[in-house]
C-alpha positions in Angstrom: -14.5 21.8 -29.1 -12.8 19.7 -26.5 -11.7 21.0 -23.1 -8.5 20.8 -21.1 -7.5 17.2 -20.6 -6.7 17.7 -16.9 -10.1 19.0 -16.0 -13.8 18.2 -16.4 -16.2 21.1 -17.1 -18.7 21.9 -14.3 -21.8 24.0 -14.2 -21.7 27.0 -11.9 -24.4 29.4 -10.7 -25.2 32.2 -13.2 -23.5 34.9 -11.0 -20.3 32.9 -11.0 -20.5 32.4 -14.7 -20.9 36.1 -15.1 -17.8 36.7 -13.1 -15.7 35.1 -15.8 -16.8 37.8 -18.2 -16.5 40.7 -15.8 -13.0 39.7 -14.5 -10.8 38.5 -17.2 -7.5 37.8 -15.4 -6.4 36.0 -12.2 -4.8 39.0 -10.6 -7.9 41.1 -11.3 -9.9 38.4 -9.5 -7.5 37.8 -6.6 -8.5 37.8 -2.9 -6.0 37.6 -0.1 -6.0 35.7 3.2 -3.5 35.6 6.0 -3.2 33.1 8.9 -1.0 33.0 11.9 -0.5 29.5 13.1 0.3 28.3 16.6 3.0 25.6 16.2 3.3 24.7 19.9 1.9 21.3 19.3 3.2 20.9 15.7 6.9 21.2 16.4 7.0 18.7 19.3 5.0 16.3 17.1 7.5 16.7 14.2 10.4 16.1 16.6 8.8 12.8 17.8 8.1 11.8 14.3 11.7 12.3 13.2 13.0 10.5 16.2 10.8 7.5 15.3 11.9 7.6 11.7 15.8 7.6 11.6 17.3 8.9 8.4 14.2 11.0 7.6 13.8 14.7 8.3 10.2 15.9 8.2 9.6 19.7 8.3 6.6 22.0 8.7 6.7 22.5 4.9 6.1 18.8 4.4 3.3 18.9 6.9 1.7 21.9 5.0 1.9 20.0 1.7 0.3 16.9 3.2 -2.4 18.8 4.9 -3.2 20.9 1.8 -3.4 17.9 -0.4 -5.9 16.2 2.0 -8.0 19.4 2.1 -8.1 19.7 -1.7 -9.3 16.1 -1.9 -12.0 16.7 0.7 -13.0 20.2 -0.5 -12.9 19.6 -4.3 -14.5 22.9 -5.3 -11.2 24.5 -4.2 -9.4 22.3 -6.7 -11.0 23.9 -9.8 -9.6 26.3 -12.4 -11.0 28.6 -15.1 -10.0 28.6 -18.8 -11.8 30.3 -21.7 -14.6 31.7 -19.4 -15.4 28.2 -18.3 -14.9 26.4 -14.9 -13.3 23.0 -14.7 -12.9 20.4 -11.9 -9.3 19.3 -11.8 -8.9 15.6 -12.2 -6.1 15.3 -9.6 -4.3 17.2 -6.9 -1.1 18.7 -8.2 1.1 20.9 -6.1 4.1 22.9 -7.3 6.9 24.4 -5.1 10.3 26.0 -5.6 13.6 24.9 -4.1 16.9 26.8 -4.3 19.9 24.7 -5.4 21.8 26.4 -2.5 21.4 29.3 -0.1 23.1 31.8 -2.3 22.0 34.9 -4.2 23.6 33.4 -7.3 22.0 30.0 -7.2 18.9 29.5 -9.3 15.5 28.3 -8.2 14.2 24.9 -9.4 10.5 24.3 -9.5 9.0 20.9 -8.7 5.6 19.6 -9.5 4.1 16.4 -8.3 0.7 14.6 -7.9 -0.7 13.9 -4.4 -3.0 10.9 -4.6 -5.9 10.7 -2.2 -4.9 8.9 1.0 -1.2 9.4 0.6 0.5 9.1 4.0 2.7 11.7 5.6 5.7 9.5 5.3 5.2 9.0 1.6 5.0 12.8 1.2 8.2 13.3 3.1 10.0 10.6 1.1 8.9 11.8 -2.3 9.5 15.5 -1.6 12.9 14.9 -0.1 14.0 12.9 -3.1 12.7 15.5 -5.6 14.4 18.4 -3.8 17.6 16.4 -3.7 17.4 15.8 -7.4 16.6 19.4 -8.1 19.7 20.6 -6.2 22.0 18.5 -8.5 23.6 19.9 -11.6 21.5 17.5 -13.8 19.1 19.4 -16.0 15.4 18.7 -15.4 12.8 18.2 -18.2 11.6 21.8 -17.4 15.2 23.1 -17.8 15.5 21.4 -21.2 12.1 22.8 -22.4 13.0 26.3 -21.3 16.4 26.1 -23.0 14.7 25.1 -26.3 12.0 27.8 -26.0 14.4 30.6 -25.1 16.6 29.7 -28.1 13.8 31.0 -30.3 13.4 34.7 -31.4 11.2 36.7 -29.0 8.4 37.2 -31.5 8.2 33.5 -32.3 8.2 32.5 -28.6 5.4 35.0 -27.9 3.4 33.5 -30.7 3.9 29.9 -29.6 2.9 30.7 -26.0 -0.3 32.4 -27.2 -1.0 29.4 -29.4 -0.3 27.0 -26.5 -2.9 28.8 -24.4 -5.6 28.4 -27.1 -4.7 24.8 -27.8 -4.8 24.0 -24.1 -8.3 25.5 -23.8 -9.4 23.3 -26.8 -7.7 20.2 -25.3 -5.1 20.1 -28.1 -2.0 21.1 -26.3 0.8 18.5 -26.0 0.3 16.7 -22.6 4.0 16.6 -22.1 4.2 20.4 -21.9 1.3 20.7 -19.5 2.4 17.8 -17.2 5.8 19.4 -16.6 4.7 23.0 -16.3 4.5 23.9 -12.6 1.9 26.6 -13.3 -0.7 24.0 -14.3 -1.3 22.9 -10.7 -3.8 23.0 -7.9 -1.6 25.4 -5.9 2.0 26.8 -5.9 3.8 26.9 -2.5 6.9 29.0 -1.7 8.7 28.5 1.7 10.2 31.9 2.1 11.0 31.2 5.7 13.6 28.6 4.5 15.7 31.5 3.2 15.0 33.8 6.2 12.1 35.8 4.7 8.7 36.7 6.0 5.5 35.5 4.1 4.4 37.8 1.3 1.3 38.1 -0.9 2.4 36.7 -4.3 0.8 37.6 -7.6 -1.0 34.9 -9.5 0.3 33.8 -12.9 -1.9 34.4 -16.0 0.0 31.6 -17.7 -1.2 28.1 -16.8 -4.3 27.4 -14.6 -3.0 27.7 -11.0 -5.6 29.6 -8.9 -3.8 29.5 -5.5 -0.4 30.8 -4.4 0.8 30.1 -0.8 3.8 31.6 0.9 5.2 30.5 4.3 7.3 32.9 6.4 9.8 32.3 9.2 8.8 30.5 12.4 9.1 32.9 15.3 8.3 31.8 18.8 6.2 28.9 17.7 4.3 31.2 15.3 4.1 30.8 11.6 2.4 33.3 9.2 1.0 31.9 5.9 -0.3 34.2 3.2 -2.6 33.1 0.4 -3.5 34.7 -3.0 -6.6 33.1 -4.5 -8.6 33.4 -7.8 -12.1 34.0 -6.6 -13.6 33.1 -9.9 -12.9 29.5 -9.1 -15.1 29.4 -6.0 -16.4 32.0 -3.5 -14.2 33.4 -0.8 -16.3 31.8 2.0 -15.7 28.3 0.7 -12.0 29.0 0.4 -11.8 30.6 3.9 -13.5 27.5 5.5 -11.2 25.2 3.6 -8.2 27.2 4.9 -9.5 27.0 8.5 -9.5 23.2 8.1 -5.9 23.4 6.8 -4.9 25.5 9.7 -6.3 23.1 12.3 -4.5 20.1 10.7 -1.2 21.8 10.7 -1.6 23.0 14.3 -2.5 19.6 15.5 -1.2 16.9 13.2 -1.9 14.1 15.7 -5.6 14.3 14.8 
């Protein structure tokens, strides 16, 4: 059989291979981390950056995405996923995030997924993310909207069958690439900026659909402090490796000048 096209199978120690048989789902395998970040250097740096780049508006969320992408490139074992009791190294860094069309209870969420090439500059991240969020907030339907509309048109029993078949086909490397490439749950991490709608950070469940092993939520900034919470599939890599990676992430957000 072939494997998922977006990953390369890697060998892992026997005890980690055994974990894939003992813990079948992502939520059963989840570990949780919380960090409180000191933004006393971050916010002035962002103000200076924005002043030096008229017409652009960089935020802490942009900085988190840029720093996370760099950490995933430098700490590649964090950028793995499990499918069919096997572990795969992801071939690229893919981040997904959600954006509300407007600050209203009645407005839907739009999910955005994009690749972060190694060495991408902060300015490139800001430009790309700003454009994608702007496009998501228009009335124009995205590829994901069109796919969901087609799928939800089907009877429930048929949709359930197709999703189950897609999961098996993906594990064998036979799923349509177009479906995987647009699905935000096939990603290195999913980020949710809850602070942008006035909420505190929360521990989010992991999705059994897809292959995303890391969910990150950001809360409100309060007195130069930001809380970030992480949910992580420990079958991918041990918690110590993940914790050390998140310490690097924290340092880069707190002092972006380095």
